N, C-alpha and C positions, 0 to 999 in steps of 0.2 A: 224287705215285705213281711207282712205280720201272721199270724196265727190267729185264728178266732177258734175259738173251742171246738166249733162242728166244723172246721178244716181240717182235711189230714195232714200232717204233718210232712213235706218233700221228702220224695227217697233221696235228695242230692244231698239236702240240708242232712239227712240222715246222718250218711256218710261222711260228711263232714265231722258231725259230732264226735265220729267215731275213730277217726284218724286222729282228729285233736287228742281223745282221751290217749291213745296207742303215744302217742307223742310223746307225753306227760308221763307213762309208765315205764320206769325207768326196766321192768322184768320183761315188757316184751320189744322182739327183735322188728317192731314196725313195717319193718323194707323186707321183711320176709312173708309177712300177711295178707292174701289180697278179701278186701272187703267188695260186696253185693249188695246191693238193698233192692229189694220189688215189693211194693206194697206193703215199706212197714217189716218184711221181713229178710235179717240178716243170715248169708252164708257167707263164712270164713272158711277158706283153704289155704292152701303154702304147706310149707316145711317147717317144724320148726327142731329141736332139738331135746326137749325138755317137754315132759307131758305137764307141769308147773306153769311151764308159759302156754303153753294149750287152754289151761284150766283159767289163770286167770286173761285171756284176749277173751273169753267169753268174761267172764266176771267183772271184767273193767264195762264192761258196755250195757250188761244187764239192765240199771234202772232208768240207762234214757231216753226220756223221751222221743214217742210214735213207736218204740221198737214193738211189733207183735210177737216175733220168736226169735230164733237166732239157730239154725245149722251150723255145728262147729263140727266142719266137715277139714280141721287142718293134721296132717298128718306127722307123727312122730320120726321122725329116720336119727334112729339111735345107732347105726352098726358104725357109725362112721364118729360119731360121740366118742367113743372109745380112743380113737388117734388124735382126736381134739383137745378130746381132756387131757391125754397121755402128757399130750403139746404144753398146754397150759401147765401142769404142776412142772416139768421142766425147765420152763421158765421161771418160775416163779421160785426155781429152787436155786436155780443159776442168779436171781437177783440179791437173794440172800448171801449178805457180808460171812455170812458165818459158816459156809458150807462149800465144799469144794464138791461140785454137783455132775462134774469128770461121772466119780465114783459110785453115784447114783442112779441106780437101774430103775425105771420107771413103769409100770404094769397096769393098765387100767383095764377091768372087764365090766360092764355092767356099772352097778354103784361103789363095786369097788377096786382097791387103791393095795397094790403090795409093791414092796418098796423092796431092793434088794441093794448087795455092795455092801461099801466099810466106809465108816465115819471116824473122829479118833477120837470123839466124847458124845458121852451119854446127853450133853446139852445138845449134841448135833442130828442123834438120834431123835432128840423131842422136834427140835425143831424142825428137820423135813417130815414127823409124822404130824405135826402143823399145820404147817404150808398144804398138806395132801387136805384133811381135813378140810381147809379152807376151801375146796373148790367146790363152790354148788355141783350138787349131786350125786356128792361122794356119801354113800351110807358107810363101809365098812375101811378098815385100814389093815393091813398086815402088813406091820412094822419088821419088815425082818435085817433090819439095817446091825452089822456086826461090828461092836466099838472095838478096833485095836488101839490098843494108846501107842503111839508114835512118842518113848525115849527122847527120839534125840529133839524131838523138835523143841523140848521143854528146855534143854541147857543150853 
């Protein structure tokens, strides 16, 4: 079905284009966004973990043909994010061959991570900090890991 320039682009076609745009954008968890199109006006709803995802959901489709306007009514559910991020960081710490993650306590509060516990080298302390920093949405790090050299291990 062809679009003449005076034809209005069909709402279903717009919705399809939006879903396609989301599918190819790794920053957008597209299964969590509901898209409704009425006469070229797009309404976005759903729950996302991060504000950058909400912004990206709008920016990714801003220039699509046929869209007259966008209502971005996506809500940010951040109270569960702390727990999710804690799990993500703990998981990454466990996967690191350099660390004994059982000795590290992770606490996430908003955009801030606090690491407590003991490690056996400065390298391990830095490695744990690097892993925490690499978590999306983390802007502050309190690395309170205590380095305890265990000389029994070195003989």
